[in-house]
C-alpha positions as CSV (number, residue, x, y, z in Angstrom):
1,X,-38.9,-103.2,-11.8
2,X,-42.1,-104.7,-13.2
3,X,-42.8,-106.4,-9.9
4,X,-42.5,-103.0,-8.1
5,X,-44.9,-101.3,-10.4
6,X,-47.4,-104.1,-9.8
7,X,-47.6,-103.1,-6.1
8,X,-48.8,-99.7,-7.2
9,X,-51.5,-101.0,-9.5
10,X,-54.5,-100.6,-7.1
11,X,-53.8,-96.9,-6.7
12,X,-54.5,-96.3,-10.5
13,X,-58.0,-97.6,-10.2
14,X,-58.6,-95.8,-6.8
15,X,-60.2,-92.4,-6.2
16,X,-58.1,-89.6,-7.9
17,X,-58.0,-87.7,-4.6
18,X,-56.3,-90.6,-2.9
19,X,-52.8,-90.4,-1.6
20,X,-49.8,-90.4,-4.1
21,X,-48.1,-93.7,-3.2
22,X,-44.6,-94.8,-4.2
23,X,-42.4,-97.8,-3.6
24,X,-38.9,-98.0,-2.0
25,X,-36.3,-99.1,-4.6
26,X,-33.1,-98.6,-2.6
27,X,-32.0,-97.8,1.0
28,X,-28.4,-96.7,1.7
29,X,-28.2,-95.6,5.3
30,X,-30.2,-92.4,5.5
31,X,-30.6,-92.1,1.7
32,X,-33.7,-93.6,0.2
33,X,-34.7,-93.9,-3.4
34,X,-38.4,-94.1,-4.2
35,X,-40.3,-94.8,-7.4
36,X,-43.6,-93.0,-8.1
37,X,-45.8,-94.0,-11.1
38,X,-48.4,-91.4,-10.6
39,X,-46.5,-88.0,-10.3
40,X,-43.2,-87.0,-8.8
41,X,-43.3,-85.2,-5.5
42,X,-41.5,-81.7,-5.6
43,X,-38.2,-81.0,-3.8
44,X,-38.6,-80.6,0.0
45,X,-41.8,-82.7,0.1
46,X,-42.1,-85.0,3.1
47,X,-42.7,-88.7,2.5
48,X,-43.8,-91.2,5.1
49,X,-43.0,-94.9,5.3
50,X,-43.4,-97.8,7.8
51,X,-46.5,-99.3,9.4
52,X,-47.5,-96.1,11.2
53,X,-45.6,-93.6,9.0
54,X,-42.9,-93.4,11.6
55,X,-40.1,-93.1,9.0
56,X,-40.0,-89.6,7.5
57,X,-38.1,-88.8,4.4
58,X,-37.4,-85.4,2.8
59,X,-37.1,-85.3,-1.1
60,X,-33.8,-83.6,-2.0
61,X,-33.5,-84.7,-5.7
62,X,-35.6,-85.8,-8.6
63,X,-33.4,-88.4,-10.4
64,X,-35.6,-89.0,-13.5
65,X,-39.3,-89.0,-14.5
66,X,-40.1,-91.8,-12.1
67,X,-37.6,-91.6,-9.2
68,X,-36.8,-89.3,-6.3
69,X,-34.0,-89.4,-3.8
70,X,-34.5,-88.3,-0.3
71,X,-32.8,-88.1,3.1
72,X,-34.4,-89.7,6.1
73,X,-35.1,-87.4,9.1
74,X,-35.7,-90.5,11.3
75,X,-33.8,-93.8,11.7
76,X,-34.4,-96.1,8.8
77,X,-34.4,-99.4,10.7
78,X,-37.0,-101.7,9.2
79,X,-37.2,-99.9,5.8
80,X,-36.8,-102.3,2.9
81,X,-37.2,-102.4,-0.9
82,X,-40.7,-102.8,-2.0
83,X,-42.3,-101.0,1.0
84,X,-45.0,-98.5,0.3
85,X,-44.2,-94.8,0.7
86,X,-46.9,-92.1,1.0
87,X,-46.4,-88.6,-0.4
88,X,-47.7,-86.1,2.2
89,X,-48.0,-83.4,-0.4
90,X,-46.2,-80.7,1.7
91,X,-42.8,-79.8,3.2
92,X,-41.7,-80.2,6.8
93,X,-43.8,-77.9,9.0
94,X,-43.2,-76.3,12.4
95,X,-45.8,-75.2,15.0
96,X,-46.2,-71.5,15.6
97,X,-48.3,-69.5,18.1
98,X,-48.3,-68.4,21.7
99,X,-49.0,-71.9,22.8
100,X,-45.3,-72.6,22.1
101,X,-44.1,-70.5,25.0
102,X,-42.4,-72.5,27.8
103,X,-42.4,-75.7,25.7
104,X,-39.6,-77.9,24.3
105,X,-39.8,-79.4,20.8
106,X,-38.0,-81.6,18.3
107,X,-37.5,-80.9,14.6
108,X,-41.1,-82.3,13.8
109,X,-42.8,-80.0,16.3
110,X,-43.4,-82.8,18.8
111,X,-43.3,-81.7,22.4
112,X,-40.5,-83.5,24.3
113,X,-40.9,-81.9,27.8
114,X,-43.5,-84.4,29.1
115,X,-45.9,-81.6,29.9
116,X,-48.8,-82.8,27.9
117,X,-49.8,-82.3,24.1
118,X,-49.5,-79.0,22.3
119,X,-52.9,-77.4,21.6
120,X,-53.9,-74.2,19.8
121,X,-50.8,-74.0,17.4
122,X,-50.8,-73.3,13.7
123,X,-48.4,-75.1,11.4
124,X,-46.1,-73.4,8.8
125,X,-43.5,-74.6,6.4
126,X,-39.9,-74.4,7.6
127,X,-38.8,-73.4,4.1
128,X,-39.4,-69.6,4.0
129,X,-37.7,-66.8,2.0
130,X,-35.8,-64.1,3.9
131,X,-37.7,-60.8,4.3
132,X,-37.6,-58.6,1.2
133,X,-35.2,-55.6,1.1
134,X,-38.2,-53.2,1.1
135,X,-39.4,-54.7,4.5
136,X,-36.0,-54.5,6.1
137,X,-35.1,-51.7,8.5
138,X,-32.3,-49.4,7.3
139,X,-31.6,-48.2,10.9
140,X,-28.6,-49.6,12.8
141,X,-29.7,-49.8,16.4
142,X,-27.8,-51.1,19.5
143,X,-29.2,-54.1,21.2
144,X,-28.6,-53.4,24.9
145,X,-28.0,-56.6,27.0
146,X,-27.5,-55.0,30.4
147,X,-24.0,-56.6,30.5
148,X,-21.4,-53.9,30.9
149,X,-18.4,-55.4,29.0
150,X,-20.6,-56.3,26.0
151,X,-22.5,-53.0,25.8
152,X,-19.4,-50.9,26.1
153,X,-16.8,-52.7,24.0
154,X,-18.7,-55.2,21.8
155,X,-22.1,-53.6,21.2
156,X,-24.6,-56.0,19.6
157,X,-26.9,-55.0,16.7
158,X,-30.7,-55.1,17.0
159,X,-31.6,-57.6,14.3
160,X,-28.0,-58.6,13.9
161,X,-26.0,-61.7,14.5
162,X,-23.3,-62.1,17.1
163,X,-20.9,-65.1,17.3
164,X,-19.9,-66.4,20.7
165,X,-16.6,-68.2,20.7
166,X,-15.7,-70.3,23.7
167,X,-14.7,-73.7,24.9
168,X,-16.2,-75.7,27.7
169,X,-16.3,-74.3,31.2
170,X,-15.7,-70.6,30.4
171,X,-19.2,-69.4,31.1
172,X,-20.8,-69.6,27.7
173,X,-24.1,-71.1,28.8
174,X,-24.3,-68.7,31.8
175,X,-23.8,-65.8,29.5
176,X,-26.5,-67.0,27.2
177,X,-28.8,-67.6,30.2
178,X,-28.3,-64.1,31.4
179,X,-29.1,-62.6,28.1
180,X,-32.3,-64.5,28.0
181,X,-33.1,-63.4,31.5
182,X,-32.4,-59.7,30.6
183,X,-34.4,-59.9,27.3
184,X,-37.4,-61.5,28.9
185,X,-37.4,-59.9,32.3
186,X,-36.8,-56.3,31.3
187,X,-38.0,-56.1,27.7
188,X,-41.1,-57.3,25.9
189,X,-39.3,-60.0,24.1
190,X,-39.4,-63.7,23.3
191,X,-36.4,-66.0,23.5
192,X,-35.9,-69.1,21.4
193,X,-33.1,-71.6,22.1
194,X,-32.1,-73.8,19.2
195,X,-29.8,-76.7,19.9
196,X,-28.3,-78.0,16.7
197,X,-26.4,-81.3,17.3
198,X,-26.9,-80.6,21.0
199,X,-26.1,-83.2,23.7
200,X,-29.3,-84.3,25.4
201,X,-27.6,-83.8,28.8
202,X,-26.9,-80.2,27.9
203,X,-30.6,-79.7,26.7
204,X,-32.0,-81.1,29.9
205,X,-29.7,-79.0,32.1
206,X,-30.5,-75.9,30.2
207,X,-34.2,-76.6,30.5
208,X,-33.9,-77.0,34.2
209,X,-31.7,-73.9,34.6
210,X,-34.3,-71.8,32.6
211,X,-37.1,-73.1,34.8
212,X,-35.2,-72.3,38.0
213,X,-34.3,-68.9,36.8
214,X,-38.0,-68.2,36.1
215,X,-37.5,-67.2,32.3
216,X,-39.3,-70.3,30.9
217,X,-42.8,-68.6,30.4
218,X,-41.4,-66.4,27.6
219,X,-39.1,-69.0,26.1
220,X,-39.3,-71.8,23.4
221,X,-36.6,-74.5,23.1
222,X,-36.0,-76.6,20.0
223,X,-33.5,-79.5,19.9
224,X,-32.1,-81.7,17.1
225,X,-30.0,-83.9,19.3
226,X,-26.5,-85.3,18.6
227,X,-27.8,-88.9,18.2
228,X,-30.3,-88.0,15.5
229,X,-29.8,-88.5,11.8
230,X,-28.0,-85.7,9.9
231,X,-31.2,-84.8,8.0
232,X,-32.9,-84.0,11.4
233,X,-30.0,-81.9,12.6
234,X,-29.9,-80.0,9.3
235,X,-33.5,-78.9,9.5
236,X,-33.8,-78.0,13.2
237,X,-32.4,-74.5,12.6
238,X,-35.0,-73.8,10.0
239,X,-37.8,-75.0,12.3
240,X,-36.6,-72.6,15.1
241,X,-36.4,-69.7,12.7
242,X,-40.0,-70.4,11.5
243,X,-41.1,-70.0,15.1
244,X,-39.1,-66.9,15.6
245,X,-40.5,-65.3,12.4
246,X,-44.0,-65.8,13.7
247,X,-43.3,-63.8,16.9
248,X,-41.5,-61.1,14.8
249,X,-44.1,-60.8,12.0
250,X,-47.4,-61.7,13.6
251,X,-46.9,-60.8,17.2
252,X,-44.6,-57.7,16.3
253,X,-42.3,-58.6,19.2
254,X,-38.5,-58.7,19.4
255,X,-37.0,-62.1,19.4
256,X,-33.7,-63.3,20.8
257,X,-32.6,-66.4,19.0
258,X,-29.8,-68.5,20.5
259,X,-28.2,-71.1,18.4
260,X,-25.8,-73.7,19.6
261,X,-23.9,-74.6,17.4
262,X,-23.7,-73.2,13.9
263,X,-20.8,-75.3,13.0
264,X,-22.9,-78.4,13.7
265,X,-25.5,-77.1,11.2
266,X,-22.7,-77.0,8.6
267,X,-21.4,-80.4,9.7
268,X,-24.9,-81.9,9.3
269,X,-25.1,-80.4,5.7
270,X,-21.8,-81.9,5.0
271,X,-23.0,-85.3,6.0
272,X,-26.2,-85.0,3.9
273,X,-24.2,-83.8,0.9
274,X,-21.9,-86.8,1.2
275,X,-24.8,-89.2,1.6
276,X,-26.5,-87.7,-1.5
277,X,-23.3,-88.4,-3.5
278,X,-22.2,-84.8,-4.2
279,X,-18.6,-84.0,-5.0
280,X,-17.0,-82.5,-1.9
281,X,-15.4,-79.1,-2.0
282,X,-12.4,-77.8,-0.1
283,X,-11.5,-79.7,3.0
284,X,-14.4,-82.2,2.5
285,X,-17.1,-79.5,3.0
286,X,-20.2,-79.6,0.8
287,X,-20.2,-77.5,-2.4
288,X,-23.4,-75.8,-1.4
289,X,-22.2,-74.7,2.0
290,X,-22.3,-71.0,1.3
291,X,-25.9,-71.2,-0.1
292,X,-27.1,-73.4,2.8
293,X,-25.7,-71.1,5.5
294,X,-27.0,-68.0,3.7
295,X,-30.5,-69.5,3.5
296,X,-30.5,-69.8,7.3
297,X,-28.6,-66.6,8.3
298,X,-30.4,-64.2,5.9
299,X,-33.7,-64.9,7.6
300,X,-32.4,-63.4,10.8
301,X,-33.1,-59.7,10.2
302,X,-34.9,-56.7,11.6
303,X,-38.0,-55.5,9.7
304,X,-40.7,-52.9,10.0
305,X,-42.5,-55.2,12.4
306,X,-39.8,-56.4,14.8
307,X,-36.3,-57.9,14.9
308,X,-34.7,-61.3,15.3
309,X,-31.4,-60.8,17.2
310,X,-29.2,-63.9,17.1
311,X,-26.4,-65.0,19.4
312,X,-24.7,-68.0,17.9
313,X,-22.1,-70.3,19.4
314,X,-19.4,-70.9,16.8
315,X,-16.9,-73.8,17.1
316,X,-13.7,-73.2,15.2
317,X,-12.1,-76.5,14.0
318,X,-8.6,-76.9,15.3
319,X,-8.5,-73.2,16.1
320,X,-8.0,-72.5,12.4
321,X,-9.8,-69.3,11.6
322,X,-9.2,-69.9,7.9
323,X,-11.3,-73.0,7.9
324,X,-14.2,-72.6,5.4
325,X,-16.8,-73.1,8.0
326,X,-15.4,-70.3,10.1
327,X,-14.8,-68.0,7.1
328,X,-18.4,-68.4,5.8
329,X,-19.8,-67.9,9.3
330,X,-17.7,-64.7,10.0
331,X,-19.1,-63.1,6.8
332,X,-22.6,-63.1,8.4
333,X,-21.8,-61.8,11.9
334,X,-21.9,-58.3,13.0
335,X,-20.1,-58.9,16.3
336,X,-17.6,-61.5,17.6
337,X,-17.5,-62.2,21.4
338,X,-14.4,-64.2,22.5
339,X,-14.5,-66.0,25.8
340,X,-11.1,-66.4,27.5
341,X,-10.2,-69.4,29.7
342,X,-7.4,-67.4,31.3
343,X,-9.9,-64.7,32.4
344,X,-12.3,-67.4,33.7
345,X,-9.4,-68.8,35.8
346,X,-8.8,-65.4,37.3
347,X,-12.4,-65.1,38.3
348,X,-13.2,-62.3,36.0
349,X,-16.8,-63.1,34.9
350,X,-18.1,-62.7,32.3
351,X,-14.8,-64.0,30.9
352,X,-14.9,-62.0,27.7
353,X,-11.6,-61.1,26.2
354,X,-12.0,-57.4,25.3
355,X,-8.9,-57.3,23.0
356,X,-9.9,-60.2,20.8
357,X,-13.7,-59.4,20.6
358,X,-14.9,-56.9,18.0
359,X,-18.1,-55.4,16.7
360,X,-19.0,-53.7,13.4
361,X,-21.4,-51.4,15.4
362,X,-18.5,-49.8,17.3
363,X,-18.2,-46.8,15.0
364,X,-18.8,-43.1,15.8
365,X,-21.8,-42.9,13.4
366,X,-23.6,-45.6,15.3
367,X,-22.7,-45.6,19.0
368,X,-21.7,-41.9,19.1
369,X,-18.4,-40.0,19.4
370,X,-18.2,-40.3,23.2
371,X,-18.9,-44.0,23.4
372,X,-16.5,-44.7,20.5
373,X,-13.5,-42.7,21.9
374,X,-14.2,-44.2,25.4
375,X,-14.2,-47.7,24.1
376,X,-10.9,-47.0,22.2
377,X,-9.3,-45.6,25.3
378,X,-10.4,-48.7,27.3
379,X,-8.9,-51.0,24.7
380,X,-5.7,-49.0,24.6
381,X,-5.3,-49.1,28.3
382,X,-6.0,-52.8,28.5
383,X,-3.5,-53.4,25.6
384,X,-0.8,-51.4,27.3
385,X,-1.4,-53.4,30.5
386,X,-1.1,-56.7,28.6
387,X,2.3,-55.6,27.2
388,X,3.6,-54.6,30.6
389,X,2.6,-58.0,32.2
390,X,5.9,-59.6,31.2
391,X,7.9,-56.8,32.7
392,X,5.9,-56.9,36.0
393,X,6.3,-60.7,36.2
394,X,10.1,-60.5,35.8
395,X,11.0,-57.2,37.6
396,X,8.0,-56.3,39.7
397,X,5.6,-53.4,39.6
398,X,8.1,-51.1,41.4
399,X,10.5,-51.0,38.4
400,X,7.8,-49.4,36.1
401,X,7.7,-45.6,35.5
402,X,5.0,-43.6,37.3
403,X,3.1,-43.2,34.1
404,X,3.2,-47.0,33.4
405,X,2.1,-47.7,37.0
406,X,-0.9,-45.4,36.5
407,X,-1.8,-47.4,33.3
408,X,-1.6,-50.7,35.2
409,X,-3.8,-49.3,38.0
410,X,-6.4,-48.0,35.6
411,X,-6.4,-51.3,33.6
412,X,-6.8,-53.5,36.7
413,X,-9.7,-51.3,38.0
414,X,-11.3,-51.4,34.6
415,X,-11.0,-55.2,34.4
416,X,-12.7,-55.6,37.8
417,X,-15.4,-53.0,37.0
418,X,-16.3,-54.8,33.8
419,X,-17.1,-57.9,35.9
420,X,-20.8,-58.2,36.9
421,X,-23.0,-60.4,39.1
422,X,-25.6,-62.2,37.1
423,X,-29.2,-62.9,38.0
424,X,-28.9,-66.5,36.9
425,X,-26.0,-67.2,39.2
426,X,-27.4,-65.6,42.4
427,X,-28.1,-69.0,44.0
428,X,-24.5,-70.1,43.5
429,X,-22.5,-66.8,44.2
430,X,-24.7,-65.1,46.8
431,X,-24.3,-61.9,44.9
432,X,-27.6,-60.2,43.8
433,X,-27.8,-59.9,40.0
434,X,-27.3,-56.4,38.4
435,X,-28.7,-55.0,35.2
436,X,-26.5,-52.0,34.2
437,X,-27.6,-49.4,31.6
438,X,-25.2,-48.4,28.8
439,X,-25.1,-44.8,30.2
440,X,-24.1,-46.0,33.7
441,X,-21.5,-48.4,32.3
442,X,-19.9,-45.6,30.2
443,X,-19.9,-43.2,33.1
444,X,-18.1,-45.7,35.3
445,X,-15.4,-46.4,32.7
446,X,-14.9,-42.7,32.1
447,X,-14.5,-42.0,35.8
448,X,-11.9,-44.8,36.3
449,X,-9.9,-43.5,33.3
450,X,-10.0,-40.0,34.9
451,X,-8.3,-41.5,38.0
452,X,-11.3,-40.7,40.2
453,X,-10.9,-44.1,41.9
454,X,-7.1,-44.1,42.0
455,X,-7.2,-44.4,45.9
456,X,-10.1,-47.0,45.9
457,X,-9.0,-50.6,46.4
458,X,-9.4,-52.9,43.4
459,X,-11.7,-55.3,45.4
460,X,-14.3,-52.5,45.8
461,X,-14.8,-52.5,42.0
462,X,-15.1,-56.3,41.7
463,X,-18.6,-57.7,41.0
464,X,-20.6,-54.5,41.3
465,X,-23.3,-52.9,39.1
466,X,-22.9,-49.1,38.7
467,X,-19.7,-47.3,39.7
468,X,-21.4,-45.6,42.7
469,X,-21.6,-49.0,44.4
470,X,-17.8,-49.1,44.6
471,X,-17.7,-46.1,47.1
472,X,-20.4,-47.8,49.3
473,X,-18.5,-51.1,49.1
474,X,-15.2,-49.2,50.0
475,X,-16.8,-47.5,52.9
476,X,-18.3,-50.8,54.2
477,X,-14.8,-52.4,53.9
478,X,-13.2,-49.6,55.9
479,X,-15.8,-49.8,58.7
480,X,-15.3,-53.6,58.9
481,X,-11.5,-53.2,59.6
482,X,-10.6,-54.1,63.2
483,X,-9.3,-50.5,64.1
484,X,-12.4,-48.7,63.0
485,X,-15.0,-49.8,65.6
486,X,-15.2,-46.4,67.3
């Protein structure tokens, strides 16, 4: 240890304002122990090592009066005992400002879209406290997405958090893209996409899709890719939130924050905890999981200046909803949107399962009596249809009672009316995108339940916007029949 302290001797005679230098005493994977003779850096301080300071370490623990233990946010190749470490004197910072719009960043705020350097941005610490209770808005407001099935059956909360549950290929990314399009194109809002443990292929595809859809000018993308160290993946969510808070608090704009995937944030924290030598809790998760997730989620809130509305993809390990990661995430969500592979295979897009999805906003006091009772009636009709499907498969529709046949007819027309052509898929489907207001969506569902479209073919209700389009489509279909030329 004497040899190591000799390396620091020149700094004691140097200018007092010079950098606080330390020496690496141990490297174990991403965990680095550093000795400081001058003064210990505080928790969350960033340290730099390597010839050009390319190795970045975040202090997570002060072991004694001379030693700190940190986690590297970059690969540690080339780091060795005895190497100099410089204390930057501050935490990890993220860029904020209007210059961020249409750009893509990594966890350090470096641009990764090859569009030139970032100019005109300010830098803020990623470690920020949630808004105080006195600043929070006490009103529960609905966040309209323009997507019928969500607005009617699973209303999202302005300033709330919605979980999006779905596997690969069921339309999760398309749904997120459409929400970004509706938020940016029809409201004065900003969208921020945060990829936590994201595959670089998905990030590149999403960037290209956003550019083609024309929504990039009001969007910011932040990625902590899957191949990066756990420390980097663990902090990328905080960096994205810092950017979102700027637009909410300084610009007074509403922000749509899309996070993919919250489970990977918890997983990165579990890796960091294990590397730091903490005793694991239930099923191997970190003992501080609840605190870490709350520190991230509680910053997503609506205040007197604006709101951050978050839609988060949530992976459920082994489909076990009692898994600690799923349980802790559920406690923060105000709505759960479940995507169904079966509905996707039937061509019912968006493939949202209305019977498994739920929202805390769907109460008479928030959405109103009419909306609440209408949503309940829709669910009841769809649930009855689900129960009758087995009988229909075995005996046929003709064996049902007239009342049950009416239920099936209503349910099938509701299912098709709740499909919707998206703006972001126009180039693939040939259908022009539709933005449907909540009032029009409720009106359509009510008229279907009142049997107004009993004689209308189901195909006329498929992939339309408002219910009035069904009559026009039906009329067009009738005119197109061979016997109707005259």
